[in-house]
mmCIF file of the N, C-alpha and C atoms, coordinates in Angstrom:
data_MODEL
# 
_entry.id   MODEL 
# 
loop_
_atom_site.group_PDB 
_atom_site.id 
_atom_site.type_symbol 
_atom_site.label_atom_id 
_atom_site.label_alt_id 
_atom_site.label_comp_id 
_atom_site.label_asym_id 
_atom_site.label_entity_id 
_atom_site.label_seq_id 
_atom_site.pdbx_PDB_ins_code 
_atom_site.Cartn_x 
_atom_site.Cartn_y 
_atom_site.Cartn_z 
_atom_site.occupancy 
_atom_site.B_iso_or_equiv 
_atom_site.pdbx_formal_charge 
_atom_site.auth_seq_id 
_atom_site.auth_comp_id 
_atom_site.auth_asym_id 
_atom_site.auth_atom_id 
_atom_site.pdbx_PDB_model_num 
ATOM 1   N N  . MET A 1 1  ? 5.123  103.306 115.893 1.00 0.00 ? 1  MET A N  1 
ATOM 2   C CA . MET A 1 1  ? 4.327  102.179 116.817 1.00 0.00 ? 1  MET A CA 1 
ATOM 3   C C  . MET A 1 1  ? 3.364  101.117 115.698 1.00 0.00 ? 1  MET A C  1 
ATOM 4   N N  . ILE A 1 2  ? 2.722  101.268 114.622 1.00 0.00 ? 2  ILE A N  1 
ATOM 5   C CA . ILE A 1 2  ? 1.475  101.078 114.362 1.00 0.00 ? 2  ILE A CA 1 
ATOM 6   C C  . ILE A 1 2  ? 2.591  99.790  113.461 1.00 0.00 ? 2  ILE A C  1 
ATOM 7   N N  . SER A 1 3  ? 3.815  99.343  113.517 1.00 0.00 ? 3  SER A N  1 
ATOM 8   C CA . SER A 1 3  ? 4.306  98.331  113.875 1.00 0.00 ? 3  SER A CA 1 
ATOM 9   C C  . SER A 1 3  ? 4.640  97.404  114.507 1.00 0.00 ? 3  SER A C  1 
ATOM 10  N N  . LEU A 1 4  ? 4.541  98.310  115.507 1.00 0.00 ? 4  LEU A N  1 
ATOM 11  C CA . LEU A 1 4  ? 4.768  97.428  116.338 1.00 0.00 ? 4  LEU A CA 1 
ATOM 12  C C  . LEU A 1 4  ? 2.783  97.019  117.219 1.00 0.00 ? 4  LEU A C  1 
ATOM 13  N N  . SER A 1 5  ? 2.174  97.491  117.413 1.00 0.00 ? 5  SER A N  1 
ATOM 14  C CA . SER A 1 5  ? 0.880  97.254  117.408 1.00 0.00 ? 5  SER A CA 1 
ATOM 15  C C  . SER A 1 5  ? -0.028 96.250  116.192 1.00 0.00 ? 5  SER A C  1 
ATOM 16  N N  . PHE A 1 6  ? 0.269  96.308  115.241 1.00 0.00 ? 6  PHE A N  1 
ATOM 17  C CA . PHE A 1 6  ? 0.681  94.708  114.241 1.00 0.00 ? 6  PHE A CA 1 
ATOM 18  C C  . PHE A 1 6  ? 1.016  94.015  114.528 1.00 0.00 ? 6  PHE A C  1 
ATOM 19  N N  . PHE A 1 7  ? 2.972  93.869  114.778 1.00 0.00 ? 7  PHE A N  1 
ATOM 20  C CA . PHE A 1 7  ? 2.808  92.743  115.600 1.00 0.00 ? 7  PHE A CA 1 
ATOM 21  C C  . PHE A 1 7  ? 2.435  91.727  116.693 1.00 0.00 ? 7  PHE A C  1 
ATOM 22  N N  . LEU A 1 8  ? 2.419  92.891  117.462 1.00 0.00 ? 8  LEU A N  1 
ATOM 23  C CA . LEU A 1 8  ? 1.381  92.433  118.582 1.00 0.00 ? 8  LEU A CA 1 
ATOM 24  C C  . LEU A 1 8  ? 0.218  91.676  118.719 1.00 0.00 ? 8  LEU A C  1 
ATOM 25  N N  . GLY A 1 9  ? -0.658 92.625  117.034 1.00 0.00 ? 9  GLY A N  1 
ATOM 26  C CA . GLY A 1 9  ? -1.917 91.783  117.313 1.00 0.00 ? 9  GLY A CA 1 
ATOM 27  C C  . GLY A 1 9  ? -1.962 90.389  117.150 1.00 0.00 ? 9  GLY A C  1 
ATOM 28  N N  . MET A 1 10 ? -0.949 90.153  116.324 1.00 0.00 ? 10 MET A N  1 
ATOM 29  C CA . MET A 1 10 ? -0.391 88.725  115.543 1.00 0.00 ? 10 MET A CA 1 
ATOM 30  C C  . MET A 1 10 ? -0.157 88.179  116.584 1.00 0.00 ? 10 MET A C  1 
ATOM 31  N N  . LEU A 1 11 ? 0.599  88.053  117.689 1.00 0.00 ? 11 LEU A N  1 
ATOM 32  C CA . LEU A 1 11 ? 0.830  87.658  118.654 1.00 0.00 ? 11 LEU A CA 1 
ATOM 33  C C  . LEU A 1 11 ? -1.042 87.376  119.179 1.00 0.00 ? 11 LEU A C  1 
ATOM 34  N N  . GLY A 1 12 ? -0.730 85.656  120.123 1.00 0.00 ? 12 GLY A N  1 
ATOM 35  C CA . GLY A 1 12 ? -1.819 85.325  120.609 1.00 0.00 ? 12 GLY A CA 1 
ATOM 36  C C  . GLY A 1 12 ? -1.951 84.795  121.923 1.00 0.00 ? 12 GLY A C  1 
ATOM 37  N N  . PRO A 1 13 ? -2.362 84.495  122.840 1.00 0.00 ? 13 PRO A N  1 
ATOM 38  C CA . PRO A 1 13 ? -1.459 84.597  125.012 1.00 0.00 ? 13 PRO A CA 1 
ATOM 39  C C  . PRO A 1 13 ? -0.986 83.183  124.610 1.00 0.00 ? 13 PRO A C  1 
ATOM 40  N N  . TRP A 1 14 ? -0.638 82.367  124.358 1.00 0.00 ? 14 TRP A N  1 
ATOM 41  C CA . TRP A 1 14 ? -0.418 81.537  124.405 1.00 0.00 ? 14 TRP A CA 1 
ATOM 42  C C  . TRP A 1 14 ? 0.992  81.485  123.360 1.00 0.00 ? 14 TRP A C  1 
ATOM 43  N N  . GLN A 1 15 ? 1.011  82.254  122.835 1.00 0.00 ? 15 GLN A N  1 
ATOM 44  C CA . GLN A 1 15 ? 2.188  82.263  121.864 1.00 0.00 ? 15 GLN A CA 1 
ATOM 45  C C  . GLN A 1 15 ? 3.346  83.347  122.962 1.00 0.00 ? 15 GLN A C  1 
ATOM 46  N N  . ILE A 1 16 ? 2.029  84.338  123.494 1.00 0.00 ? 16 ILE A N  1 
ATOM 47  C CA . ILE A 1 16 ? 3.903  84.638  124.836 1.00 0.00 ? 16 ILE A CA 1 
ATOM 48  C C  . ILE A 1 16 ? 3.393  84.319  125.227 1.00 0.00 ? 16 ILE A C  1 
ATOM 49  N N  . VAL A 1 17 ? 2.737  83.271  126.675 1.00 0.00 ? 17 VAL A N  1 
ATOM 50  C CA . VAL A 1 17 ? 3.094  82.925  127.072 1.00 0.00 ? 17 VAL A CA 1 
ATOM 51  C C  . VAL A 1 17 ? 4.138  82.255  127.317 1.00 0.00 ? 17 VAL A C  1 
ATOM 52  N N  . LEU A 1 18 ? 4.320  81.510  125.660 1.00 0.00 ? 18 LEU A N  1 
ATOM 53  C CA . LEU A 1 18 ? 5.887  80.786  125.400 1.00 0.00 ? 18 LEU A CA 1 
ATOM 54  C C  . LEU A 1 18 ? 7.376  81.727  124.875 1.00 0.00 ? 18 LEU A C  1 
ATOM 55  N N  . ILE A 1 19 ? 7.296  82.429  123.937 1.00 0.00 ? 19 ILE A N  1 
ATOM 56  C CA . ILE A 1 19 ? 7.739  83.793  124.709 1.00 0.00 ? 19 ILE A CA 1 
ATOM 57  C C  . ILE A 1 19 ? 8.518  84.320  126.114 1.00 0.00 ? 19 ILE A C  1 
ATOM 58  N N  . VAL A 1 20 ? 8.200  84.151  127.022 1.00 0.00 ? 20 VAL A N  1 
ATOM 59  C CA . VAL A 1 20 ? 8.032  84.124  128.217 1.00 0.00 ? 20 VAL A CA 1 
ATOM 60  C C  . VAL A 1 20 ? 8.774  82.811  128.939 1.00 0.00 ? 20 VAL A C  1 
ATOM 61  N N  . VAL A 1 21 ? 8.665  81.907  128.632 1.00 0.00 ? 21 VAL A N  1 
ATOM 62  C CA . VAL A 1 21 ? 9.137  81.101  129.042 1.00 0.00 ? 21 VAL A CA 1 
ATOM 63  C C  . VAL A 1 21 ? 10.544 80.684  128.965 1.00 0.00 ? 21 VAL A C  1 
ATOM 64  N N  . VAL A 1 22 ? 10.616 81.000  127.537 1.00 0.00 ? 22 VAL A N  1 
ATOM 65  C CA . VAL A 1 22 ? 11.638 80.781  126.667 1.00 0.00 ? 22 VAL A CA 1 
ATOM 66  C C  . VAL A 1 22 ? 12.712 81.794  127.212 1.00 0.00 ? 22 VAL A C  1 
ATOM 67  N N  . VAL A 1 23 ? 12.529 83.052  127.749 1.00 0.00 ? 23 VAL A N  1 
ATOM 68  C CA . VAL A 1 23 ? 13.549 83.950  128.115 1.00 0.00 ? 23 VAL A CA 1 
ATOM 69  C C  . VAL A 1 23 ? 13.873 83.728  129.083 1.00 0.00 ? 23 VAL A C  1 
ATOM 70  N N  . LEU A 1 24 ? 13.137 83.682  130.323 1.00 0.00 ? 24 LEU A N  1 
ATOM 71  C CA . LEU A 1 24 ? 12.849 82.897  131.373 1.00 0.00 ? 24 LEU A CA 1 
ATOM 72  C C  . LEU A 1 24 ? 14.171 81.943  131.386 1.00 0.00 ? 24 LEU A C  1 
ATOM 73  N N  . LEU A 1 25 ? 13.529 80.403  131.030 1.00 0.00 ? 25 LEU A N  1 
ATOM 74  C CA . LEU A 1 25 ? 15.181 79.432  130.743 1.00 0.00 ? 25 LEU A CA 1 
ATOM 75  C C  . LEU A 1 25 ? 16.813 80.004  130.049 1.00 0.00 ? 25 LEU A C  1 
ATOM 76  N N  . LEU A 1 26 ? 15.586 80.419  129.874 1.00 0.00 ? 26 LEU A N  1 
ATOM 77  C CA . LEU A 1 26 ? 17.151 81.428  128.866 1.00 0.00 ? 26 LEU A CA 1 
ATOM 78  C C  . LEU A 1 26 ? 18.323 82.663  129.625 1.00 0.00 ? 26 LEU A C  1 
ATOM 79  N N  . PHE A 1 27 ? 17.922 83.308  131.044 1.00 0.00 ? 27 PHE A N  1 
ATOM 80  C CA . PHE A 1 27 ? 18.584 84.390  131.184 1.00 0.00 ? 27 PHE A CA 1 
ATOM 81  C C  . PHE A 1 27 ? 18.313 83.872  132.641 1.00 0.00 ? 27 PHE A C  1 
ATOM 82  N N  . GLY A 1 28 ? 17.429 82.969  133.554 1.00 0.00 ? 28 GLY A N  1 
ATOM 83  C CA . GLY A 1 28 ? 16.975 82.735  134.570 1.00 0.00 ? 28 GLY A CA 1 
ATOM 84  C C  . GLY A 1 28 ? 16.319 84.091  135.796 1.00 0.00 ? 28 GLY A C  1 
ATOM 85  N N  . GLY A 1 29 ? 15.454 83.652  136.957 1.00 0.00 ? 29 GLY A N  1 
ATOM 86  C CA . GLY A 1 29 ? 14.316 84.936  137.552 1.00 0.00 ? 29 GLY A CA 1 
ATOM 87  C C  . GLY A 1 29 ? 15.986 85.995  138.339 1.00 0.00 ? 29 GLY A C  1 
ATOM 88  N N  . LYS A 1 30 ? 16.923 85.788  138.580 1.00 0.00 ? 30 LYS A N  1 
ATOM 89  C CA . LYS A 1 30 ? 17.884 86.574  139.168 1.00 0.00 ? 30 LYS A CA 1 
ATOM 90  C C  . LYS A 1 30 ? 18.162 87.886  137.929 1.00 0.00 ? 30 LYS A C  1 
ATOM 91  N N  . LYS A 1 31 ? 18.564 87.106  136.721 1.00 0.00 ? 31 LYS A N  1 
ATOM 92  C CA . LYS A 1 31 ? 19.662 87.966  136.192 1.00 0.00 ? 31 LYS A CA 1 
ATOM 93  C C  . LYS A 1 31 ? 17.735 88.892  135.268 1.00 0.00 ? 31 LYS A C  1 
ATOM 94  N N  . ILE A 1 32 ? 17.282 88.783  134.938 1.00 0.00 ? 32 ILE A N  1 
ATOM 95  C CA . ILE A 1 32 ? 16.296 89.822  134.277 1.00 0.00 ? 32 ILE A CA 1 
ATOM 96  C C  . ILE A 1 32 ? 15.526 91.211  134.800 1.00 0.00 ? 32 ILE A C  1 
ATOM 97  N N  . PRO A 1 33 ? 15.782 90.822  136.296 1.00 0.00 ? 33 PRO A N  1 
ATOM 98  C CA . PRO A 1 33 ? 15.767 92.048  137.107 1.00 0.00 ? 33 PRO A CA 1 
ATOM 99  C C  . PRO A 1 33 ? 17.576 93.536  136.367 1.00 0.00 ? 33 PRO A C  1 
ATOM 100 N N  . GLU A 1 34 ? 18.169 91.871  136.140 1.00 0.00 ? 34 GLU A N  1 
ATOM 101 C CA . GLU A 1 34 ? 19.195 93.169  135.494 1.00 0.00 ? 34 GLU A CA 1 
ATOM 102 C C  . GLU A 1 34 ? 18.725 93.643  134.571 1.00 0.00 ? 34 GLU A C  1 
ATOM 103 N N  . LEU A 1 35 ? 19.352 92.549  133.594 1.00 0.00 ? 35 LEU A N  1 
ATOM 104 C CA . LEU A 1 35 ? 19.122 93.239  132.571 1.00 0.00 ? 35 LEU A CA 1 
ATOM 105 C C  . LEU A 1 35 ? 17.536 94.389  132.284 1.00 0.00 ? 35 LEU A C  1 
ATOM 106 N N  . MET A 1 36 ? 17.059 94.740  133.163 1.00 0.00 ? 36 MET A N  1 
ATOM 107 C CA . MET A 1 36 ? 15.431 95.544  132.535 1.00 0.00 ? 36 MET A CA 1 
ATOM 108 C C  . MET A 1 36 ? 16.909 96.563  133.444 1.00 0.00 ? 36 MET A C  1 
ATOM 109 N N  . ARG A 1 37 ? 16.965 96.436  134.274 1.00 0.00 ? 37 ARG A N  1 
ATOM 110 C CA . ARG A 1 37 ? 17.540 97.879  134.951 1.00 0.00 ? 37 ARG A CA 1 
ATOM 111 C C  . ARG A 1 37 ? 18.891 98.276  133.717 1.00 0.00 ? 37 ARG A C  1 
ATOM 112 N N  . GLY A 1 38 ? 19.355 97.895  133.013 1.00 0.00 ? 38 GLY A N  1 
ATOM 113 C CA . GLY A 1 38 ? 20.432 98.208  132.180 1.00 0.00 ? 38 GLY A CA 1 
ATOM 114 C C  . GLY A 1 38 ? 19.531 98.745  130.988 1.00 0.00 ? 38 GLY A C  1 
ATOM 115 N N  . LEU A 1 39 ? 18.985 97.817  130.377 1.00 0.00 ? 39 LEU A N  1 
ATOM 116 C CA . LEU A 1 39 ? 18.132 98.558  129.415 1.00 0.00 ? 39 LEU A CA 1 
ATOM 117 C C  . LEU A 1 39 ? 17.597 99.975  129.783 1.00 0.00 ? 39 LEU A C  1 
ATOM 118 N N  . GLY A 1 40 ? 16.841 100.660 130.939 1.00 0.00 ? 40 GLY A N  1 
ATOM 119 C CA . GLY A 1 40 ? 16.116 101.377 131.163 1.00 0.00 ? 40 GLY A CA 1 
ATOM 120 C C  . GLY A 1 40 ? 16.980 101.717 131.678 1.00 0.00 ? 40 GLY A C  1 
ATOM 121 N N  . SER A 1 41 ? 18.522 101.415 132.104 1.00 0.00 ? 41 SER A N  1 
ATOM 122 C CA . SER A 1 41 ? 19.779 103.404 132.569 1.00 0.00 ? 41 SER A CA 1 
ATOM 123 C C  . SER A 1 41 ? 20.398 103.635 130.553 1.00 0.00 ? 41 SER A C  1 
ATOM 124 N N  . GLY A 1 42 ? 20.501 102.510 129.802 1.00 0.00 ? 42 GLY A N  1 
ATOM 125 C CA . GLY A 1 42 ? 20.082 103.564 128.864 1.00 0.00 ? 42 GLY A CA 1 
ATOM 126 C C  . GLY A 1 42 ? 19.282 103.560 127.693 1.00 0.00 ? 42 GLY A C  1 
ATOM 127 N N  . ILE A 1 43 ? 18.521 103.384 127.815 1.00 0.00 ? 43 ILE A N  1 
ATOM 128 C CA . ILE A 1 43 ? 17.667 104.287 127.503 1.00 0.00 ? 43 ILE A CA 1 
ATOM 129 C C  . ILE A 1 43 ? 17.227 105.669 128.122 1.00 0.00 ? 43 ILE A C  1 
ATOM 130 N N  . LYS A 1 44 ? 17.211 105.685 128.729 1.00 0.00 ? 44 LYS A N  1 
ATOM 131 C CA . LYS A 1 44 ? 17.639 106.771 129.849 1.00 0.00 ? 44 LYS A CA 1 
ATOM 132 C C  . LYS A 1 44 ? 18.786 108.667 129.340 1.00 0.00 ? 44 LYS A C  1 
ATOM 133 N N  . GLU A 1 45 ? 19.991 106.869 129.653 1.00 0.00 ? 45 GLU A N  1 
ATOM 134 C CA . GLU A 1 45 ? 21.053 108.256 128.751 1.00 0.00 ? 45 GLU A CA 1 
ATOM 135 C C  . GLU A 1 45 ? 20.873 108.308 127.312 1.00 0.00 ? 45 GLU A C  1 
ATOM 136 N N  . PHE A 1 46 ? 20.562 107.442 126.953 1.00 0.00 ? 46 PHE A N  1 
ATOM 137 C CA . PHE A 1 46 ? 19.872 108.135 124.990 1.00 0.00 ? 46 PHE A CA 1 
ATOM 138 C C  . PHE A 1 46 ? 18.916 109.303 125.740 1.00 0.00 ? 46 PHE A C  1 
ATOM 139 N N  . LYS A 1 47 ? 17.826 109.356 126.162 1.00 0.00 ? 47 LYS A N  1 
ATOM 140 C CA . LYS A 1 47 ? 16.975 110.665 126.109 1.00 0.00 ? 47 LYS A CA 1 
ATOM 141 C C  . LYS A 1 47 ? 17.930 111.750 126.545 1.00 0.00 ? 47 LYS A C  1 
ATOM 142 N N  . ASP A 1 48 ? 18.549 111.794 127.627 1.00 0.00 ? 48 ASP A N  1 
ATOM 143 C CA . ASP A 1 48 ? 19.445 113.029 127.909 1.00 0.00 ? 48 ASP A CA 1 
ATOM 144 C C  . ASP A 1 48 ? 20.217 113.559 127.095 1.00 0.00 ? 48 ASP A C  1 
ATOM 145 N N  . ALA A 1 49 ? 21.405 111.962 126.966 1.00 0.00 ? 49 ALA A N  1 
ATOM 146 C CA . ALA A 1 49 ? 21.582 112.485 125.754 1.00 0.00 ? 49 ALA A CA 1 
ATOM 147 C C  . ALA A 1 49 ? 21.342 112.873 123.733 1.00 0.00 ? 49 ALA A C  1 
ATOM 148 N N  . SER A 1 50 ? 20.021 112.841 123.882 1.00 0.00 ? 50 SER A N  1 
ATOM 149 C CA . SER A 1 50 ? 19.040 113.035 122.565 1.00 0.00 ? 50 SER A CA 1 
ATOM 150 C C  . SER A 1 50 ? 18.198 114.729 122.971 1.00 0.00 ? 50 SER A C  1 
ATOM 151 N N  . LYS A 1 51 ? 17.933 114.900 124.494 1.00 0.00 ? 51 LYS A N  1 
ATOM 152 C CA . LYS A 1 51 ? 18.476 116.189 125.092 1.00 0.00 ? 51 LYS A CA 1 
ATOM 153 C C  . LYS A 1 51 ? 19.413 117.044 124.725 1.00 0.00 ? 51 LYS A C  1 
ATOM 154 N N  . GLU A 1 52 ? 20.185 116.863 125.210 1.00 0.00 ? 52 GLU A N  1 
ATOM 155 C CA . GLU A 1 52 ? 21.805 117.841 124.644 1.00 0.00 ? 52 GLU A CA 1 
ATOM 156 C C  . GLU A 1 52 ? 21.860 118.585 123.977 1.00 0.00 ? 52 GLU A C  1 
ATOM 157 N N  . ASP A 1 53 ? 21.642 117.143 122.949 1.00 0.00 ? 53 ASP A N  1 
ATOM 158 C CA . ASP A 1 53 ? 22.077 117.305 121.197 1.00 0.00 ? 53 ASP A CA 1 
ATOM 159 C C  . ASP A 1 53 ? 21.009 118.447 121.175 1.00 0.00 ? 53 ASP A C  1 
ATOM 160 N N  . GLU A 1 54 ? 19.534 118.246 121.124 1.00 0.00 ? 54 GLU A N  1 
ATOM 161 C CA . GLU A 1 54 ? 18.697 119.626 120.661 1.00 0.00 ? 54 GLU A CA 1 
ATOM 162 C C  . GLU A 1 54 ? 18.829 120.292 121.527 1.00 0.00 ? 54 GLU A C  1 
ATOM 163 N N  . LYS A 1 55 ? 19.129 121.109 122.776 1.00 0.00 ? 55 LYS A N  1 
ATOM 164 C CA . LYS A 1 55 ? 19.829 122.204 123.305 1.00 0.00 ? 55 LYS A CA 1 
ATOM 165 C C  . LYS A 1 55 ? 20.890 122.867 122.238 1.00 0.00 ? 55 LYS A C  1 
ATOM 166 N N  . LEU A 1 56 ? 21.648 122.134 121.349 1.00 0.00 ? 56 LEU A N  1 
ATOM 167 C CA . LEU A 1 56 ? 23.539 122.198 121.749 1.00 0.00 ? 56 LEU A CA 1 
ATOM 168 C C  . LEU A 1 56 ? 22.794 122.657 119.947 1.00 0.00 ? 56 LEU A C  1 
ATOM 169 N N  . GLU A 1 57 ? 21.556 121.970 119.179 1.00 0.00 ? 57 GLU A N  1 
ATOM 170 C CA . GLU A 1 57 ? 21.077 122.952 117.773 1.00 0.00 ? 57 GLU A CA 1 
ATOM 171 C C  . GLU A 1 57 ? 20.213 123.714 117.872 1.00 0.00 ? 57 GLU A C  1 
ATOM 172 N N  . ASP A 1 58 ? 19.744 124.393 118.967 1.00 0.00 ? 58 ASP A N  1 
ATOM 173 C CA . ASP A 1 58 ? 18.847 124.788 119.741 1.00 0.00 ? 58 ASP A CA 1 
ATOM 174 C C  . ASP A 1 58 ? 20.056 126.772 119.911 1.00 0.00 ? 58 ASP A C  1 
ATOM 175 N N  . LYS A 1 59 ? 21.335 126.567 120.905 1.00 0.00 ? 59 LYS A N  1 
ATOM 176 C CA . LYS A 1 59 ? 22.166 127.003 120.613 1.00 0.00 ? 59 LYS A CA 1 
ATOM 177 C C  . LYS A 1 59 ? 22.786 127.225 119.589 1.00 0.00 ? 59 LYS A C  1 
ATOM 178 N N  . ASN A 1 60 ? 23.107 126.760 118.083 1.00 0.00 ? 60 ASN A N  1 
ATOM 179 C CA . ASN A 1 60 ? 23.932 127.346 117.468 1.00 0.00 ? 60 ASN A CA 1 
ATOM 180 C C  . ASN A 1 60 ? 23.262 127.444 116.668 1.00 0.00 ? 60 ASN A C  1 
ATOM 181 N N  . GLY A 1 61 ? 21.537 126.983 116.308 1.00 0.00 ? 61 GLY A N  1 
ATOM 182 C CA . GLY A 1 61 ? 20.562 127.924 115.379 1.00 0.00 ? 61 GLY A CA 1 
ATOM 183 C C  . GLY A 1 61 ? 20.295 129.828 115.768 1.00 0.00 ? 61 GLY A C  1 
ATOM 184 N N  . ALA A 1 62 ? 20.472 129.816 117.525 1.00 0.00 ? 62 ALA A N  1 
ATOM 185 C CA . ALA A 1 62 ? 20.022 131.118 117.667 1.00 0.00 ? 62 ALA A CA 1 
ATOM 186 C C  . ALA A 1 62 ? 21.428 131.735 117.408 1.00 0.00 ? 62 ALA A C  1 
ATOM 187 N N  . SER A 1 63 ? 22.512 132.089 117.312 1.00 0.00 ? 63 SER A N  1 
ATOM 188 C CA . SER A 1 63 ? 23.029 132.326 117.095 1.00 0.00 ? 63 SER A CA 1 
ATOM 189 C C  . SER A 1 63 ? 24.260 132.332 116.051 1.00 0.00 ? 63 SER A C  1 
ATOM 190 N N  . SER A 1 64 ? 23.078 132.124 114.799 1.00 0.00 ? 64 SER A N  1 
ATOM 191 C CA . SER A 1 64 ? 23.281 132.012 113.297 1.00 0.00 ? 64 SER A CA 1 
ATOM 192 C C  . SER A 1 64 ? 23.533 132.786 113.249 1.00 0.00 ? 64 SER A C  1 
# 
């Protein structure tokens, strides 16, 4: 988390605007919500899988 705040601290407001404009030009306004939905569902699946993995580890650790 420290590296992300460090990276964002180096970007000024005009650099952020430029990045947003470039992303809009590359993907278009209609495609971005679809990409964000896909990213959100991917993160949700990852969290669910990691929770299942933790449950399996707890179950296997308790029985050993």
